[in-house]
N, CA, C and O atoms as a Tinker XYZ file with bonds, in Angstrom:
   400  protein
     1  N   -160.346000 -102.031000 -134.018000    73     2
     2  CA  -159.863000 -100.896000 -133.105000    64     1     3
     3  C   -160.941000 -100.091000 -132.553000    63     2     4     5
     4  O   -161.796000  -99.552000 -133.255000    81     3
     5  N   -160.885000 -100.011000 -131.208000    73     3     6
     6  CA  -161.814000  -99.140000 -130.463000    64     5     7
     7  C   -161.323000  -97.933000 -130.103000    63     6     8     9
     8  O   -160.184000  -97.847000 -129.642000    81     7
     9  N   -162.004000  -97.006000 -130.245000    73     7    10
    10  CA  -161.582000  -95.549000 -129.821000    64     9    11
    11  C   -162.257000  -95.099000 -128.403000    63    10    12    13
    12  O   -163.472000  -95.087000 -128.209000    81    11
    13  N   -161.475000  -94.809000 -127.648000    73    11    14
    14  CA  -161.805000  -94.417000 -126.369000    64    13    15
    15  C   -162.177000  -92.737000 -126.352000    63    14    16    17
    16  O   -161.425000  -91.891000 -126.836000    81    15
    17  N   -163.183000  -92.503000 -125.849000    73    15    18
    18  CA  -163.305000  -91.046000 -125.681000    64    17    19
    19  C   -162.726000  -90.396000 -124.572000    63    18    20    21
    20  O   -162.998000  -90.822000 -123.449000    81    19
    21  N   -161.848000  -89.273000 -124.731000    73    19    22
    22  CA  -161.350000  -88.752000 -123.481000    64    21    23
    23  C   -162.270000  -87.630000 -123.147000    63    22    24    25
    24  O   -162.836000  -86.847000 -123.910000    81    23
    25  N   -162.304000  -87.719000 -121.760000    73    23    26
    26  CA  -163.376000  -86.592000 -121.106000    64    25    27
    27  C   -162.434000  -85.468000 -120.672000    63    26    28    29
    28  O   -161.338000  -85.622000 -120.133000    81    27
    29  N   -162.932000  -84.504000 -120.937000    73    27    30
    30  CA  -162.402000  -83.117000 -120.458000    64    29    31
    31  C   -162.939000  -82.783000 -119.272000    63    30    32    33
    32  O   -164.163000  -82.774000 -119.147000    81    31
    33  N   -162.017000  -82.425000 -118.118000    73    31    34
    34  CA  -162.610000  -81.961000 -116.917000    64    33    35
    35  C   -162.961000  -80.578000 -116.945000    63    34    36    37
    36  O   -162.162000  -79.732000 -117.346000    81    35
    37  N   -164.144000  -80.289000 -116.531000    73    35    38
    38  CA  -164.759000  -79.044000 -116.551000    64    37    39
    39  C   -164.736000  -78.388000 -115.261000    63    38    40    41
    40  O   -165.183000  -79.062000 -114.333000    81    39
    41  N   -164.290000  -77.152000 -114.978000    73    39    42
    42  CA  -163.928000  -76.580000 -113.874000    64    41    43
    43  C   -165.212000  -75.536000 -113.448000    63    42    44    45
    44  O   -165.873000  -74.965000 -114.315000    81    43
    45  N   -165.406000  -75.411000 -112.346000    73    43    46
    46  CA  -166.572000  -74.581000 -111.912000    64    45    47
    47  C   -165.882000  -73.187000 -111.833000    63    46    48    49
    48  O   -164.659000  -73.047000 -111.811000    81    47
    49  N   -166.815000  -72.138000 -111.790000    73    47    50
    50  CA  -166.259000  -70.884000 -111.674000    64    49    51
    51  C   -165.613000  -70.633000 -110.417000    63    50    52    53
    52  O   -164.714000  -69.792000 -110.450000    81    51
    53  N   -165.876000  -71.190000 -109.291000    73    51    54
    54  CA  -165.292000  -71.014000 -108.189000    64    53    55
    55  C   -164.050000  -71.592000 -108.036000    63    54    56    57
    56  O   -163.209000  -71.083000 -107.295000    81    55
    57  N   -163.819000  -72.738000 -108.744000    73    55    58
    58  CA  -162.568000  -73.551000 -108.799000    64    57    59
    59  C   -161.451000  -72.731000 -109.754000    63    58    60    61
    60  O   -160.285000  -72.537000 -109.411000    81    59
    61  N   -162.028000  -72.307000 -110.980000    73    59    62
    62  CA  -161.224000  -71.249000 -111.706000    64    61    63
    63  C   -160.561000  -70.013000 -110.854000    63    62    64    65
    64  O   -159.370000  -69.709000 -110.929000    81    63
    65  N   -161.561000  -69.335000 -110.010000    73    63    66
    66  CA  -161.162000  -68.323000 -109.469000    64    65    67
    67  C   -160.079000  -68.655000 -108.414000    63    66    68    69
    68  O   -159.125000  -67.887000 -108.296000    81    67
    69  N   -160.189000  -69.855000 -107.575000    73    67    70
    70  CA  -159.275000  -70.243000 -106.634000    64    69    71
    71  C   -157.929000  -70.507000 -107.445000    63    70    72    73
    72  O   -156.869000  -70.015000 -107.056000    81    71
    73  N   -157.994000  -71.166000 -108.393000    73    71    74
    74  CA  -156.596000  -71.448000 -109.170000    64    73    75
    75  C   -155.927000  -70.143000 -109.605000    63    74    76    77
    76  O   -154.721000  -69.938000 -109.465000    81    75
    77  N   -156.779000  -69.283000 -110.137000    73    75    78
    78  CA  -156.203000  -68.088000 -110.597000    64    77    79
    79  C   -155.677000  -67.318000 -109.533000    63    78    80    81
    80  O   -154.581000  -66.764000 -109.625000    81    79
    81  N   -156.452000  -67.246000 -108.450000    73    79    82
    82  CA  -155.865000  -66.594000 -107.091000    64    81    83
    83  C   -154.446000  -67.315000 -106.683000    63    82    84    85
    84  O   -153.433000  -66.675000 -106.400000    81    83
    85  N   -154.518000  -68.544000 -106.695000    73    83    86
    86  CA  -153.253000  -69.427000 -106.233000    64    85    87
    87  C   -152.167000  -68.970000 -107.112000    63    86    88    89
    88  O   -151.127000  -68.588000 -106.576000    81    87
    89  N   -152.278000  -68.959000 -108.446000    73    87    90
    90  CA  -151.228000  -68.692000 -109.452000    64    89    91
    91  C   -150.844000  -67.207000 -109.121000    63    90    92    93
    92  O   -149.646000  -66.957000 -108.985000    81    91
    93  N   -151.685000  -66.291000 -108.992000    73    91    94
    94  CA  -151.530000  -65.008000 -108.610000    64    93    95
    95  C   -150.589000  -64.863000 -107.421000    63    94    96    97
    96  O   -149.602000  -64.130000 -107.494000    81    95
    97  N   -150.859000  -65.485000 -106.444000    73    95    98
    98  CA  -150.205000  -65.423000 -105.087000    64    97    99
    99  C   -148.879000  -66.189000 -105.131000    63    98   100   101
   100  O   -148.082000  -65.933000 -104.228000    81    99
   101  N   -148.549000  -67.047000 -106.007000    73    99   102
   102  CA  -147.234000  -67.818000 -106.268000    64   101   103
   103  C   -146.363000  -66.996000 -107.018000    63   102   104   105
   104  O   -145.149000  -67.164000 -106.902000    81   103
   105  N   -146.898000  -65.976000 -107.905000    73   103   106
   106  CA  -146.181000  -65.064000 -108.703000    64   105   107
   107  C   -145.922000  -63.789000 -107.878000    63   106   108   109
   108  O   -144.855000  -63.184000 -107.982000    81   107
   109  N   -146.861000  -63.408000 -107.097000    73   107   110
   110  CA  -146.635000  -62.167000 -106.156000    64   109   111
   111  C   -145.773000  -62.306000 -105.192000    63   110   112   113
   112  O   -145.084000  -61.338000 -104.869000    81   111
   113  N   -145.638000  -63.588000 -104.520000    73   111   114
   114  CA  -144.985000  -63.674000 -103.314000    64   113   115
   115  C   -143.483000  -63.522000 -103.432000    63   114   116   117
   116  O   -142.929000  -62.872000 -102.546000    81   115
   117  N   -142.761000  -64.028000 -104.395000    73   115   118
   118  CA  -141.332000  -63.694000 -104.576000    64   117   119
   119  C   -141.042000  -62.256000 -104.739000    63   118   120   121
   120  O   -140.067000  -61.702000 -104.232000    81   119
   121  N   -141.999000  -61.635000 -105.525000    73   119   122
   122  CA  -141.735000  -60.048000 -105.750000    64   121   123
   123  C   -141.960000  -59.370000 -104.487000    63   122   124   125
   124  O   -141.310000  -58.345000 -104.280000    81   123
   125  N   -142.785000  -59.784000 -103.602000    73   123   126
   126  CA  -142.928000  -59.111000 -102.389000    64   125   127
   127  C   -141.708000  -59.279000 -101.455000    63   126   128   129
   128  O   -141.285000  -58.374000 -100.735000    81   127
   129  N   -141.170000  -60.549000 -101.535000    73   127   130
   130  CA  -140.067000  -60.836000 -100.729000    64   129   131
   131  C   -138.817000  -59.794000 -101.091000    63   130   132   133
   132  O   -138.227000  -59.063000 -100.296000    81   131
   133  N   -138.621000  -59.915000 -102.304000    73   131   134
   134  CA  -137.543000  -59.048000 -102.903000    64   133   135
   135  C   -137.819000  -57.780000 -102.626000    63   134   136   137
   136  O   -136.840000  -57.129000 -102.262000    81   135
   137  N   -138.979000  -57.134000 -102.687000    73   135   138
   138  CA  -139.339000  -55.818000 -102.413000    64   137   139
   139  C   -139.232000  -55.477000 -101.019000    63   138   140   141
   140  O   -138.851000  -54.332000 -100.773000    81   139
   141  N   -139.514000  -56.307000  -99.983000    73   139   142
   142  CA  -139.372000  -56.179000  -98.591000    64   141   143
   143  C   -137.992000  -56.259000  -98.162000    63   142   144   145
   144  O   -137.619000  -55.628000  -97.173000    81   143
   145  N   -137.070000  -57.117000  -98.951000    73   143   146
   146  CA  -135.640000  -57.003000  -98.445000    64   145   147
   147  C   -134.959000  -55.859000  -98.978000    63   146   148   149
   148  O   -134.023000  -55.360000  -98.354000    81   147
   149  N   -135.376000  -55.365000 -100.161000    73   147   150
   150  CA  -134.801000  -54.138000 -100.669000    64   149   151
   151  C   -135.100000  -52.989000  -99.655000    63   150   152   153
   152  O   -134.251000  -52.151000  -99.354000    81   151
   153  N   -136.348000  -53.009000  -99.159000    73   151   154
   154  CA  -136.845000  -51.894000  -98.296000    64   153   155
   155  C   -136.101000  -52.022000  -97.042000    63   154   156   157
   156  O   -135.732000  -51.002000  -96.458000    81   155
   157  N   -135.850000  -53.177000  -96.581000    73   155   158
   158  CA  -135.196000  -53.276000  -95.260000    64   157   159
   159  C   -133.629000  -52.829000  -95.498000    63   158   160   161
   160  O   -133.019000  -52.154000  -94.669000    81   159
   161  N   -133.137000  -53.224000  -96.558000    73   159   162
   162  CA  -131.707000  -52.905000  -96.818000    64   161   163
   163  C   -131.605000  -51.197000  -96.905000    63   162   164   165
   164  O   -130.666000  -50.539000  -96.455000    81   163
   165  N   -132.557000  -50.764000  -97.452000    73   163   166
   166  CA  -132.466000  -49.209000  -97.531000    64   165   167
   167  C   -132.493000  -48.522000  -96.101000    63   166   168   169
   168  O   -131.769000  -47.598000  -95.731000    81   167
   169  N   -133.445000  -49.144000  -95.405000    73   167   170
   170  CA  -133.655000  -48.602000  -94.045000    64   169   171
   171  C   -132.411000  -49.010000  -93.258000    63   170   172   173
   172  O   -132.049000  -48.249000  -92.361000    81   171
   173  N   -131.797000  -49.996000  -93.464000    73   171   174
   174  CA  -130.631000  -50.297000  -92.667000    64   173   175
   175  C   -129.450000  -49.334000  -93.066000    63   174   176   177
   176  O   -128.669000  -48.980000  -92.182000    81   175
   177  N   -129.299000  -48.929000  -94.266000    73   175   178
   178  CA  -128.441000  -48.049000  -94.829000    64   177   179
   179  C   -128.553000  -46.765000  -94.253000    63   178   180   181
   180  O   -127.545000  -46.186000  -93.847000    81   179
   181  N   -129.784000  -46.215000  -94.169000    73   179   182
   182  CA  -130.251000  -44.923000  -93.592000    64   181   183
   183  C   -129.974000  -44.813000  -92.079000    63   182   184   185
   184  O   -129.616000  -43.770000  -91.531000    81   183
   185  N   -130.180000  -46.020000  -91.446000    73   183   186
   186  CA  -129.933000  -46.095000  -89.908000    64   185   187
   187  C   -128.357000  -46.040000  -89.704000    63   186   188   189
   188  O   -127.894000  -45.489000  -88.705000    81   187
   189  N   -127.575000  -46.595000  -90.628000    73   187   190
   190  CA  -125.992000  -46.544000  -90.384000    64   189   191
   191  C   -125.652000  -45.052000  -90.615000    63   190   192   193
   192  O   -124.791000  -44.525000  -89.910000    81   191
   193  N   -126.202000  -44.452000  -91.440000    73   191   194
   194  CA  -126.006000  -43.049000  -91.659000    64   193   195
   195  C   -126.081000  -42.266000  -90.756000    63   194   196   197
   196  O   -125.227000  -41.436000  -90.445000    81   195
   197  N   -127.317000  -42.496000  -90.147000    73   195   198
   198  CA  -127.704000  -41.680000  -88.787000    64   197   199
   199  C   -126.865000  -41.732000  -87.704000    63   198   200   201
   200  O   -126.571000  -40.762000  -87.005000    81   199
   201  N   -126.363000  -43.188000  -87.516000    73   199   202
   202  CA  -125.714000  -43.585000  -86.365000    64   201   203
   203  C   -124.214000  -42.923000  -86.702000    63   202   204   205
   204  O   -123.525000  -42.456000  -85.795000    81   203
   205  N   -123.804000  -42.931000  -88.015000    73   203   206
   206  CA  -122.569000  -42.192000  -88.180000    64   205   207
   207  C   -122.646000  -40.641000  -87.802000    63   206   208   209
   208  O   -121.797000  -40.140000  -87.065000    81   207
   209  N   -123.639000  -39.950000  -88.310000    73   207   210
   210  CA  -123.951000  -38.658000  -87.856000    64   209   211
   211  C   -123.931000  -38.514000  -86.362000    63   210   212   213
   212  O   -123.319000  -37.577000  -85.848000    81   211
   213  N   -124.454000  -39.238000  -85.777000    73   211   214
   214  CA  -124.661000  -39.118000  -84.246000    64   213   215
   215  C   -123.266000  -39.257000  -83.602000    63   214   216   217
   216  O   -123.014000  -38.462000  -82.696000    81   215
   217  N   -122.449000  -40.042000  -83.902000    73   215   218
   218  CA  -121.238000  -40.247000  -83.580000    64   217   219
   219  C   -120.439000  -39.126000  -83.849000    63   218   220   221
   220  O   -119.838000  -38.603000  -82.910000    81   219
   221  N   -120.329000  -38.633000  -85.093000    73   219   222
   222  CA  -119.630000  -37.433000  -85.473000    64   221   223
   223  C   -120.018000  -36.211000  -84.579000    63   222   224   225
   224  O   -119.163000  -35.470000  -84.095000    81   223
   225  N   -121.262000  -36.061000  -84.403000    73   223   226
   226  CA  -121.857000  -34.930000  -83.476000    64   225   227
   227  C   -121.368000  -35.031000  -82.021000    63   226   228   229
   228  O   -121.003000  -34.048000  -81.378000    81   227
   229  N   -121.387000  -36.311000  -81.539000    73   227   230
   230  CA  -120.988000  -36.631000  -80.120000    64   229   231
   231  C   -119.496000  -36.254000  -80.096000    63   230   232   233
   232  O   -119.120000  -35.609000  -79.117000    81   231
   233  N   -118.664000  -36.548000  -80.974000    73   231   234
   234  CA  -117.221000  -36.247000  -80.984000    64   233   235
   235  C   -117.100000  -34.807000  -81.082000    63   234   236   237
   236  O   -116.264000  -34.286000  -80.343000    81   235
   237  N   -117.814000  -34.023000  -81.897000    73   235   238
   238  CA  -117.665000  -32.729000  -82.003000    64   237   239
   239  C   -118.036000  -31.886000  -80.619000    63   238   240   241
   240  O   -117.399000  -30.948000  -80.139000    81   239
   241  N   -119.251000  -32.497000  -80.120000    73   239   242
   242  CA  -119.559000  -31.875000  -78.803000    64   241   243
   243  C   -118.449000  -32.064000  -77.756000    63   242   244   245
   244  O   -118.087000  -31.127000  -77.044000    81   243
   245  N   -117.970000  -33.173000  -77.684000    73   243   246
   246  CA  -116.822000  -33.530000  -76.750000    64   245   247
   247  C   -115.740000  -32.618000  -76.973000    63   246   248   249
   248  O   -115.225000  -32.053000  -76.008000    81   247
   249  N   -115.319000  -32.403000  -78.210000    73   247   250
   250  CA  -114.292000  -31.515000  -78.602000    64   249   251
   251  C   -114.524000  -30.198000  -78.045000    63   250   252   253
   252  O   -113.704000  -29.622000  -77.330000    81   251
   253  N   -115.682000  -29.717000  -78.389000    73   251   254
   254  CA  -116.231000  -28.099000  -77.862000    64   253   255
   255  C   -116.197000  -28.066000  -76.343000    63   254   256   257
   256  O   -115.763000  -27.119000  -75.688000    81   255
   257  N   -116.676000  -29.143000  -75.869000    73   255   258
   258  CA  -116.703000  -29.028000  -74.296000    64   257   259
   259  C   -115.310000  -28.966000  -73.623000    63   258   260   261
   260  O   -115.126000  -28.259000  -72.633000    81   259
   261  N   -114.248000  -29.785000  -74.229000    73   259   262
   262  CA  -113.000000  -29.584000  -73.856000    64   261   263
   263  C   -112.385000  -28.185000  -74.142000    63   262   264   265
   264  O   -111.440000  -27.733000  -73.495000    81   263
   265  N   -113.003000  -27.537000  -75.168000    73   263   266
   266  CA  -112.343000  -26.310000  -75.507000    64   265   267
   267  C   -113.012000  -25.249000  -74.424000    63   266   268   269
   268  O   -112.383000  -24.315000  -73.928000    81   267
   269  N   -114.204000  -25.515000  -74.184000    73   267   270
   270  CA  -114.837000  -24.664000  -72.991000    64   269   271
   271  C   -114.138000  -24.723000  -71.719000    63   270   272   273
   272  O   -113.842000  -23.692000  -71.114000    81   271
   273  N   -113.856000  -25.914000  -71.278000    73   271   274
   274  CA  -113.020000  -26.212000  -70.130000    64   273   275
   275  C   -111.754000  -25.529000  -70.209000    63   274   276   277
   276  O   -111.318000  -24.944000  -69.218000    81   275
   277  N   -111.105000  -25.552000  -71.332000    73   275   278
   278  CA  -109.742000  -24.960000  -71.438000    64   277   279
   279  C   -109.819000  -23.533000  -71.339000    63   278   280   281
   280  O   -109.049000  -22.930000  -70.591000    81   279
   281  N   -110.747000  -22.894000  -72.080000    73   279   282
   282  CA  -110.945000  -21.364000  -72.147000    64   281   283
   283  C   -111.508000  -20.875000  -70.799000    63   282   284   285
   284  O   -111.319000  -19.683000  -70.559000    81   283
   285  N   -112.199000  -21.639000  -69.841000    73   283   286
   286  CA  -112.748000  -21.276000  -68.725000    64   285   287
   287  C   -111.628000  -21.609000  -67.430000    63   286   288   289
   288  O   -111.934000  -21.369000  -66.262000    81   287
   289  N   -110.495000  -22.108000  -67.764000    73   287   290
   290  CA  -109.509000  -22.358000  -66.790000    64   289   291
   291  C   -109.147000  -21.133000  -66.133000    63   290   292   293
   292  O   -109.186000  -20.048000  -66.713000    81   291
   293  N   -108.773000  -21.288000  -64.861000    73   291   294
   294  CA  -108.314000  -20.116000  -64.076000    64   293   295
   295  C   -106.988000  -19.588000  -64.668000    63   294   296   297
   296  O   -106.819000  -18.369000  -64.698000    81   295
   297  N   -106.174000  -20.301000  -65.073000    73   295   298
   298  CA  -104.823000  -19.775000  -65.720000    64   297   299
   299  C   -105.068000  -18.924000  -66.950000    63   298   300   301
   300  O   -104.470000  -17.868000  -67.155000    81   299
   301  N   -105.925000  -19.410000  -67.706000    73   299   302
   302  CA  -106.295000  -18.780000  -69.088000    64   301   303
   303  C   -106.907000  -17.341000  -68.699000    63   302   304   305
   304  O   -106.556000  -16.320000  -69.290000    81   303
   305  N   -107.884000  -17.348000  -67.618000    73   303   306
   306  CA  -108.651000  -16.143000  -67.214000    64   305   307
   307  C   -107.687000  -15.171000  -66.705000    63   306   308   309
   308  O   -107.770000  -13.987000  -67.033000    81   307
   309  N   -106.699000  -15.642000  -65.855000    73   307   310
   310  CA  -105.675000  -14.730000  -65.254000    64   309   311
   311  C   -104.777000  -14.211000  -66.318000    63   310   312   313
   312  O   -104.398000  -13.040000  -66.287000    81   311
   313  N   -104.380000  -15.128000  -67.367000    73   311   314
   314  CA  -103.427000  -14.620000  -68.501000    64   313   315
   315  C   -104.183000  -13.521000  -69.119000    63   314   316   317
   316  O   -103.586000  -12.450000  -69.234000    81   315
   317  N   -105.509000  -13.613000  -69.575000    73   315   318
   318  CA  -106.170000  -12.752000  -70.202000    64   317   319
   319  C   -106.367000  -11.289000  -69.291000    63   318   320   321
   320  O   -106.158000  -10.176000  -69.774000    81   319
   321  N   -106.728000  -11.494000  -68.139000    73   319   322
   322  CA  -106.765000  -10.221000  -67.253000    64   321   323
   323  C   -105.269000   -9.480000  -67.252000    63   322   324   325
   324  O   -105.190000   -8.271000  -67.473000    81   323
   325  N   -104.303000  -10.149000  -67.036000    73   323   326
   326  CA  -102.946000   -9.464000  -67.093000    64   325   327
   327  C   -102.787000   -8.808000  -68.391000    63   326   328   329
   328  O   -102.277000   -7.690000  -68.459000    81   327
   329  N   -103.203000   -9.455000  -69.449000    73   327   330
   330  CA  -102.895000   -8.887000  -70.915000    64   329   331
   331  C   -103.787000   -7.596000  -70.976000    63   330   332   333
   332  O   -103.395000   -6.730000  -71.759000    81   331
   333  N   -104.898000   -7.352000  -70.282000    73   331   334
   334  CA  -105.698000   -6.118000  -70.123000    64   333   335
   335  C   -105.446000   -5.306000  -69.164000    63   334   336   337
   336  O   -105.960000   -4.188000  -69.133000    81   335
   337  N   -104.627000   -5.742000  -68.245000    73   335   338
   338  CA  -104.059000   -4.722000  -67.278000    64   337   339
   339  C   -104.966000   -4.784000  -65.950000    63   338   340   341
   340  O   -105.058000   -3.888000  -65.111000    81   339
   341  N   -105.549000   -5.899000  -65.940000    73   339   342
   342  CA  -106.540000   -6.185000  -64.700000    64   341   343
   343  C   -105.810000   -7.085000  -63.686000    63   342   344   345
   344  O   -104.988000   -7.922000  -64.061000    81   343
   345  N   -106.084000   -6.921000  -62.575000    73   343   346
   346  CA  -105.521000   -7.696000  -61.385000    64   345   347
   347  C   -106.337000   -8.743000  -60.846000    63   346   348   349
   348  O   -107.551000   -8.542000  -60.839000    81   347
   349  N   -105.892000   -9.836000  -60.387000    73   347   350
   350  CA  -106.645000  -11.006000  -59.814000    64   349   351
   351  C   -106.762000  -10.754000  -58.291000    63   350   352   353
   352  O   -105.765000  -10.826000  -57.572000    81   351
   353  N   -108.100000  -10.433000  -57.763000    73   351   354
   354  CA  -108.282000  -10.378000  -56.387000    64   353   355
   355  C   -109.264000  -11.426000  -55.841000    63   354   356   357
   356  O   -110.471000  -11.406000  -56.084000    81   355
   357  N   -108.654000  -12.329000  -55.092000    73   355   358
   358  CA  -109.447000  -13.429000  -54.529000    64   357   359
   359  C   -110.756000  -13.030000  -53.769000    63   358   360   361
   360  O   -111.834000  -13.592000  -53.964000    81   359
   361  N   -110.573000  -12.075000  -52.944000    73   359   362
   362  CA  -111.691000  -11.601000  -52.005000    64   361   363
   363  C   -112.934000  -10.915000  -52.736000    63   362   364   365
   364  O   -114.032000  -10.742000  -52.207000    81   363
   365  N   -112.606000  -10.575000  -53.959000    73   363   366
   366  CA  -113.866000  -10.097000  -54.812000    64   365   367
   367  C   -114.605000  -11.122000  -55.655000    63   366   368   369
   368  O   -115.529000  -10.745000  -56.377000    81   367
   369  N   -114.197000  -12.577000  -55.593000    73   367   370
   370  CA  -114.859000  -13.634000  -56.036000    64   369   371
   371  C   -115.868000  -14.197000  -55.261000    63   370   372   373
   372  O   -115.605000  -14.624000  -54.136000    81   371
   373  N   -117.133000  -14.258000  -55.782000    73   371   374
   374  CA  -118.209000  -14.791000  -54.961000    64   373   375
   375  C   -118.517000  -16.161000  -55.608000    63   374   376   377
   376  O   -118.627000  -16.215000  -56.833000    81   375
   377  N   -118.658000  -17.245000  -54.868000    73   375   378
   378  CA  -119.157000  -18.557000  -55.543000    64   377   379
   379  C   -120.611000  -18.740000  -55.386000    63   378   380   381
   380  O   -121.186000  -18.580000  -54.309000    81   379
   381  N   -121.166000  -19.066000  -56.440000    73   379   382
   382  CA  -122.632000  -19.340000  -56.495000    64   381   383
   383  C   -122.837000  -20.714000  -56.811000    63   382   384   385
   384  O   -122.356000  -21.253000  -57.807000    81   383
   385  N   -123.651000  -21.358000  -55.846000    73   383   386
   386  CA  -123.677000  -22.827000  -56.068000    64   385   387
   387  C   -125.401000  -22.966000  -56.293000    63   386   388   389
   388  O   -126.264000  -22.339000  -55.678000    81   387
   389  N   -125.582000  -23.903000  -57.280000    73   387   390
   390  CA  -126.911000  -24.099000  -57.814000    64   389   391
   391  C   -127.493000  -25.283000  -56.961000    63   390   392   393
   392  O   -126.769000  -26.272000  -56.849000    81   391
   393  N   -128.671000  -25.292000  -56.370000    73   391   394
   394  CA  -129.325000  -26.208000  -55.549000    64   393   395
   395  C   -130.309000  -26.756000  -56.562000    63   394   396   397
   396  O   -130.984000  -26.075000  -57.334000    81   395
   397  N   -130.300000  -28.180000  -56.451000    73   395   398
   398  CA  -131.454000  -28.899000  -57.552000    64   397   399
   399  C   -132.669000  -29.175000  -56.600000    63   398   400
   400  O   -133.695000  -29.691000  -57.043000    81   399
């Protein structure tokens, strides 16, 4: 019976470094993918919250604008003037126009 010698493959320093780097990248890449997706998800949540705040603020601004228009109406002003004992005289009103 004859025994055969098995040869061990010897790796060079550069090959060991390349294999080690390859293994490191194979382990790191899924972690980085999960991290980047988590960061993207967090950013999307923040974006949605900001969009909701903007929508709420626009609605509030619109409501306040309608209140201003209501309070500045001629009927409202005349009613307040009557309550205070003032009279409405159209000749005393001057219209000022803004030129852009």
